[in-house]
C-alpha positions as CSV (number, residue, x, y, z in Angstrom):
1,M,17.8,-59.2,-65.1
2,S,16.5,-62.5,-66.6
3,G,13.8,-64.2,-68.5
4,V,12.5,-67.6,-67.7
5,A,12.1,-70.6,-70.1
6,L,10.2,-73.9,-69.6
7,K,11.1,-76.7,-72.0
8,N,8.8,-79.8,-72.2
9,V,8.0,-79.4,-68.5
10,T,5.7,-82.1,-67.0
11,K,4.5,-82.8,-63.5
12,K,2.3,-85.7,-62.4
13,F,0.8,-86.3,-59.0
14,S,-0.5,-89.6,-57.5
15,T,-3.5,-89.1,-55.3
16,R,-5.4,-91.6,-53.2
17,T,-8.7,-90.3,-54.4
18,L,-8.1,-89.4,-58.0
19,G,-5.3,-91.7,-59.0
20,E,-2.6,-90.2,-61.2
21,V,-3.2,-86.6,-62.4
22,T,-1.1,-84.7,-64.9
23,A,-1.0,-81.3,-63.4
24,V,1.4,-79.8,-66.0
25,D,1.4,-81.4,-69.4
26,D,4.4,-80.8,-71.7
27,F,4.8,-77.0,-71.1
28,N,6.9,-75.0,-73.5
29,L,7.1,-71.4,-72.5
30,E,9.5,-68.4,-72.8
31,I,8.9,-65.4,-70.6
32,K,10.9,-62.4,-71.7
33,E,13.3,-60.4,-69.5
34,G,11.5,-57.5,-67.9
35,E,8.1,-58.8,-68.8
36,C,5.0,-59.1,-66.5
37,F,3.6,-62.5,-67.4
38,S,0.5,-64.0,-65.8
39,L,-0.6,-67.6,-65.5
40,L,-4.4,-67.7,-65.5
41,G,-6.8,-70.5,-65.1
42,P,-9.4,-72.1,-62.8
43,S,-8.7,-74.0,-59.6
44,G,-6.8,-77.3,-60.4
45,C,-5.5,-76.2,-63.8
46,G,-1.8,-76.4,-62.7
47,K,-0.8,-72.7,-62.5
48,T,0.4,-72.8,-58.9
49,T,2.3,-76.1,-59.6
50,T,4.0,-74.4,-62.5
51,L,5.1,-71.5,-60.3
52,R,6.3,-73.8,-57.6
53,M,8.5,-75.7,-60.1
54,I,10.0,-72.4,-61.3
55,A,10.7,-71.5,-57.6
56,G,12.2,-74.9,-56.9
57,F,9.6,-75.9,-54.3
58,E,8.5,-78.8,-56.6
59,D,10.7,-81.1,-58.6
60,L,10.0,-81.7,-62.3
61,G,8.4,-84.8,-63.6
62,G,10.3,-84.1,-66.9
63,G,11.8,-81.3,-68.9
64,E,13.9,-78.3,-68.1
65,I,13.6,-74.8,-66.5
66,W,16.1,-72.0,-67.2
67,I,16.4,-68.6,-65.6
68,G,18.4,-66.4,-67.9
69,D,21.2,-68.4,-69.5
70,K,21.4,-70.9,-66.7
71,P,19.5,-74.2,-66.1
72,V,18.0,-74.5,-62.6
73,S,16.1,-77.8,-63.1
74,V,16.9,-80.5,-65.7
75,K,15.2,-83.8,-64.9
76,K,17.4,-85.9,-67.3
77,R,20.6,-84.7,-65.7
78,N,19.2,-84.7,-62.1
79,L,20.1,-81.0,-62.0
80,Y,18.4,-79.1,-59.2
81,V,19.3,-75.6,-58.0
82,Q,18.0,-74.8,-54.5
83,P,15.3,-72.2,-54.3
84,E,17.5,-69.7,-52.4
85,D,20.2,-69.9,-55.1
86,R,17.8,-69.1,-58.0
87,G,17.8,-65.4,-57.6
88,L,14.0,-65.2,-57.1
89,G,11.7,-63.2,-54.9
90,M,8.3,-64.7,-54.0
91,V,5.1,-63.3,-52.6
92,F,2.4,-65.7,-51.5
93,Q,-1.4,-65.5,-51.2
94,A,-1.1,-65.4,-47.4
95,F,0.7,-62.3,-46.2
96,A,3.4,-64.6,-44.5
97,V,4.7,-62.0,-42.1
98,W,6.2,-62.8,-38.7
99,P,3.9,-61.3,-36.0
100,H,6.7,-61.1,-33.5
101,L,9.0,-59.1,-35.8
102,N,8.5,-55.4,-36.6
103,V,8.3,-54.1,-40.2
104,F,12.1,-53.5,-40.4
105,E,13.0,-57.0,-39.1
106,N,10.4,-58.7,-41.4
107,V,11.9,-57.1,-44.4
108,A,15.5,-57.6,-43.3
109,F,15.0,-61.3,-42.5
110,P,16.3,-62.7,-45.8
111,L,19.3,-60.4,-45.6
112,R,20.1,-61.6,-42.0
113,V,19.9,-65.2,-43.2
114,R,22.6,-64.4,-45.8
115,K,24.7,-62.5,-43.2
116,V,24.6,-59.2,-45.1
117,G,26.5,-56.5,-43.3
118,K,24.6,-53.9,-41.1
119,S,25.3,-50.9,-43.3
120,E,24.2,-52.6,-46.5
121,M,21.2,-54.1,-44.8
122,D,20.0,-50.8,-43.5
123,S,20.4,-49.2,-46.9
124,R,18.6,-52.0,-48.8
125,V,15.7,-52.3,-46.3
126,A,15.2,-48.5,-46.3
127,E,15.1,-48.5,-50.2
128,A,12.6,-51.5,-50.2
129,L,10.4,-49.7,-47.6
130,R,10.5,-46.4,-49.5
131,N,9.5,-48.2,-52.8
132,T,6.5,-49.9,-51.1
133,G,5.2,-47.0,-49.2
134,L,6.3,-48.2,-45.7
135,S,8.8,-45.6,-44.7
136,G,8.2,-44.5,-41.2
137,L,6.7,-47.8,-40.1
138,E,10.0,-49.6,-39.4
139,R,9.3,-50.2,-35.7
140,T,5.6,-51.0,-36.2
141,F,4.4,-54.5,-35.6
142,P,2.1,-56.4,-38.1
143,S,-0.8,-56.5,-35.6
144,D,-1.1,-52.7,-36.0
145,L,-1.2,-52.6,-39.8
146,S,-3.9,-53.0,-42.4
147,G,-4.1,-55.8,-44.9
148,G,-2.6,-53.6,-47.7
149,Q,0.3,-52.7,-45.5
150,L,0.9,-56.4,-44.6
151,Q,1.0,-57.2,-48.3
152,R,3.5,-54.4,-48.9
153,I,5.7,-56.0,-46.2
154,A,5.7,-59.2,-48.3
155,L,6.6,-57.2,-51.4
156,A,9.3,-55.3,-49.7
157,R,10.8,-58.5,-48.4
158,A,10.8,-59.9,-51.9
159,I,12.5,-56.9,-53.6
160,V,15.1,-56.3,-50.8
161,M,17.0,-59.3,-52.3
162,N,17.2,-57.5,-55.7
163,P,15.7,-60.6,-57.4
164,K,16.1,-61.4,-61.1
165,V,12.5,-62.7,-61.2
166,L,9.6,-61.9,-58.9
167,L,7.0,-64.7,-58.4
168,L,3.6,-63.8,-57.1
169,D,1.0,-66.4,-56.2
170,E,-2.5,-64.9,-55.8
171,P,-0.9,-62.1,-53.8
172,L,-4.1,-59.9,-53.7
173,S,-6.8,-62.4,-53.1
174,N,-7.0,-61.7,-49.4
175,L,-7.6,-58.0,-49.9
176,D,-10.9,-56.2,-50.3
177,P,-11.8,-55.2,-53.9
178,K,-10.9,-51.5,-53.7
179,L,-7.5,-52.2,-52.1
180,R,-6.9,-55.0,-54.6
181,E,-7.3,-52.6,-57.4
182,S,-4.9,-50.1,-56.0
183,M,-2.3,-52.7,-55.3
184,R,-2.4,-53.8,-58.9
185,F,-1.0,-50.4,-59.9
186,E,1.6,-50.5,-57.2
187,I,2.9,-53.9,-58.3
188,K,3.0,-52.6,-61.9
189,A,4.8,-49.4,-60.8
190,L,7.4,-51.5,-59.0
191,Q,8.0,-53.6,-62.1
192,R,8.6,-50.5,-64.2
193,R,10.9,-49.0,-61.6
194,F,13.1,-52.1,-61.1
195,N,12.6,-53.8,-64.5
196,F,12.5,-57.3,-63.0
197,T,10.6,-60.1,-64.6
198,I,7.3,-60.8,-62.9
199,I,5.5,-64.2,-63.1
200,Y,2.0,-63.7,-61.7
201,V,-0.5,-66.5,-60.8
202,T,-4.1,-65.7,-60.5
203,H,-7.6,-66.9,-61.2
204,D,-8.9,-63.3,-61.6
205,Q,-9.0,-62.3,-65.2
206,A,-9.4,-58.6,-64.5
207,E,-6.3,-58.7,-62.4
208,A,-4.3,-60.5,-65.1
209,M,-5.4,-58.2,-67.8
210,A,-4.6,-55.1,-65.8
211,L,-1.1,-56.2,-64.9
212,S,0.2,-58.3,-67.8
213,D,2.3,-57.6,-70.9
214,R,1.3,-61.1,-71.9
215,M,-0.6,-63.9,-70.3
216,L,-1.3,-67.6,-70.5
217,V,-4.6,-69.3,-70.0
218,M,-4.3,-72.9,-68.7
219,D,-6.9,-75.7,-68.6
220,M,-6.4,-79.1,-67.1
221,G,-2.6,-78.8,-67.2
222,K,-2.5,-77.7,-70.8
223,I,-1.7,-74.3,-72.4
224,Q,-4.8,-73.0,-74.2
225,Q,-3.5,-69.6,-75.4
226,I,-0.5,-67.2,-74.9
227,D,-1.1,-63.6,-76.0
228,T,-1.5,-60.0,-74.9
229,P,-4.6,-59.3,-72.8
230,T,-6.2,-57.3,-75.7
231,N,-5.6,-60.0,-78.3
232,M,-6.7,-62.8,-76.0
233,Y,-10.0,-61.1,-75.1
234,T,-10.9,-60.1,-78.7
235,N,-9.6,-63.2,-80.4
236,P,-9.9,-66.2,-78.0
237,A,-8.3,-69.4,-79.2
238,N,-11.3,-71.6,-78.2
239,K,-14.5,-71.7,-76.2
240,F,-12.8,-72.3,-72.9
241,V,-10.7,-69.1,-73.2
242,Y,-13.8,-67.1,-74.4
243,G,-15.8,-68.2,-71.4
244,F,-12.9,-67.7,-68.9
245,L,-12.2,-64.1,-69.9
246,G,-15.0,-61.8,-68.9
247,L,-18.7,-62.3,-68.9
248,S,-20.1,-64.4,-71.7
249,N,-23.4,-65.8,-73.0
250,F,-23.5,-69.3,-74.6
251,V,-26.7,-70.3,-76.5
252,D,-26.9,-73.9,-77.8
253,V,-28.4,-74.0,-81.3
254,N,-29.6,-76.5,-83.9
255,I,-29.1,-75.6,-87.5
256,S,-31.7,-76.2,-90.1
257,D,-32.2,-74.7,-93.6
258,G,-29.3,-72.3,-93.0
259,K,-30.8,-70.9,-89.8
260,A,-29.8,-71.3,-86.1
261,Y,-32.6,-72.2,-83.7
262,P,-31.9,-72.0,-80.0
263,E,-32.5,-75.1,-77.9
264,G,-35.9,-74.9,-76.4
265,S,-37.1,-72.2,-78.8
266,T,-40.5,-72.4,-80.4
267,G,-39.4,-72.1,-84.0
268,Q,-37.8,-68.7,-83.8
269,A,-34.3,-68.4,-85.3
270,L,-31.5,-66.2,-84.1
271,P,-30.7,-63.2,-86.3
272,C,-27.1,-64.4,-86.8
273,A,-25.4,-65.4,-90.0
274,I,-23.9,-68.9,-89.9
275,P,-20.2,-68.9,-90.9
276,A,-19.5,-70.7,-94.2
277,T,-16.8,-72.6,-92.3
278,F,-19.2,-74.0,-89.7
279,S,-20.6,-77.3,-91.0
280,E,-21.9,-79.0,-87.9
281,P,-25.7,-79.7,-87.4
282,S,-25.6,-78.0,-84.0
283,G,-23.3,-75.7,-82.1
284,T,-23.0,-72.9,-79.5
285,V,-23.3,-69.2,-80.2
286,A,-21.2,-67.0,-77.9
287,S,-21.6,-63.3,-77.2
288,R,-20.6,-60.7,-74.6
289,P,-23.3,-59.0,-72.6
290,N,-22.4,-55.7,-74.3
291,E,-22.6,-57.2,-77.8
292,I,-26.4,-57.6,-77.7
293,D,-28.7,-54.6,-78.4
294,L,-32.3,-54.4,-77.0
295,T,-34.9,-53.2,-79.5
296,A,-38.6,-52.4,-79.3
297,E,-39.3,-54.0,-82.6
298,G,-37.6,-56.8,-84.7
299,G,-34.8,-59.0,-83.6
300,F,-35.2,-62.2,-81.6
301,R,-38.4,-61.7,-79.6
302,T,-38.3,-62.4,-75.9
303,E,-39.4,-60.9,-72.6
304,V,-37.4,-59.0,-69.9
305,K,-37.1,-61.2,-66.9
306,A,-35.0,-58.9,-64.7
307,R,-33.6,-55.4,-64.8
308,I,-30.7,-54.4,-62.6
309,F,-29.3,-50.9,-62.4
310,L,-25.5,-51.0,-61.8
311,G,-24.5,-47.4,-62.1
312,D,-22.5,-47.2,-65.3
313,Y,-24.8,-49.6,-67.1
314,T,-28.1,-51.5,-66.7
315,E,-28.2,-55.2,-66.9
316,Y,-31.2,-57.1,-68.4
317,R,-31.9,-60.8,-68.2
318,V,-33.9,-62.6,-70.9
319,D,-34.5,-66.1,-72.0
320,V,-33.2,-67.3,-75.4
321,G,-34.6,-70.8,-75.8
322,N,-33.7,-72.6,-72.6
323,K,-30.7,-70.3,-71.7
324,E,-30.8,-67.1,-69.7
325,V,-28.9,-64.3,-71.4
326,R,-27.4,-61.2,-69.8
327,I,-27.4,-57.9,-71.7
328,Q,-25.6,-54.8,-70.5
329,S,-26.6,-51.4,-71.8
330,T,-25.2,-48.0,-71.0
331,G,-27.9,-45.7,-69.7
332,D,-31.6,-46.6,-69.2
333,R,-33.3,-48.0,-72.3
334,G,-36.7,-47.7,-70.7
335,F,-37.6,-51.4,-70.7
336,K,-39.2,-52.9,-67.7
337,V,-39.7,-56.4,-66.4
338,G,-42.3,-58.1,-68.5
339,D,-41.8,-55.9,-71.6
340,S,-41.5,-57.6,-75.0
341,V,-38.1,-56.9,-76.5
342,G,-36.1,-57.9,-79.5
343,L,-32.4,-58.9,-79.5
344,D,-29.9,-57.9,-82.1
345,F,-26.5,-59.7,-81.8
346,T,-23.8,-57.2,-82.9
347,R,-20.9,-59.8,-82.6
348,V,-20.9,-63.5,-82.0
349,Q,-18.5,-66.4,-82.1
350,W,-19.4,-70.0,-83.1
351,Y,-18.2,-73.1,-81.2
352,S,-19.0,-76.8,-81.0
353,R,-21.4,-77.9,-78.3
354,D,-20.4,-78.2,-74.6
355,D,-17.6,-80.6,-73.6
356,S,-19.2,-82.5,-70.7
357,V,-16.2,-84.7,-70.3
358,G,-13.9,-81.7,-69.9
359,D,-16.3,-80.0,-67.5
360,A,-16.4,-83.1,-65.3
361,E,-12.6,-83.3,-65.3
362,R,-12.2,-79.6,-64.4
363,E,-14.6,-80.2,-61.4
364,R,-12.6,-83.3,-60.4
365,R,-9.3,-81.4,-60.4
366,K,-10.5,-78.7,-58.0
367,V,-9.7,-81.0,-55.1
368,I,-6.0,-81.3,-56.1
């Protein structure tokens, strides 16, 4: 088994439309042996480019990549190990199964390429099929299988090679939500069974948090935070990480006489203490929908704009200044659309105002 290390890894692309774009900017990262590690971020942040460099499908612009104790890409030395010699398994967003081959032949394909003997091939394919719930479907063709079964073929084909590291690039995005949830547990169970290192690329924060021992959030080619899912959610490093992980409310405020007044408010301050360390004349107050309580009296006064029953909780929408805020309450609080309510903020984070330059650059990178 092996871990993976990236040392000062950089990758730039020259595009006709956008000019030169730094997709991966001086990455330093160590993924532990046997760890499930996720790369998380919006479209264009560089996560798939990073995975492709680890796989050997993209050359480095600079830096080094090591798998275990061996370098596989070192730009200064022009060292480049071919993808098939890196000891990796890979599962892509598309199911990538051959429609003219049955399940057995799809899974056996990489073994045939390497001229593995028939007896060993039969044994390894049978084990891979058993561990992915495909036993008994050896002679079935892909056209007769469900989406979940097609993705299991891709997983079986990856693990049949006994990889040191398993790379997964948005492997569940083509599945329906219920199947996607069940496949998360199957992937985690495979990792525990075989103890290989998993590097998982996704834009879905729930998926990353469910699977990961640790995860990394990227933005515009840069590492924003590396941490466990719990620590990252409860202690985000910055406003971008806060907003990317889970539902969030951001209210712009102006500070006067030690009070925070929402933009667009008619002189009503938020019932939130301003941290002693926050010295800016304006800022942004962040909160999760379940960190705001609705009250009949007191609090920041506003009116219920919408009420949505969602089974386990009820969501309310209200205006705070010029921003719409979402509030999620367990059970039915009895408030209706048009009712006057108060807001008590049980937990908030303080940030500087919106980064319009960063927002524009993120939008630009989506086309890369």
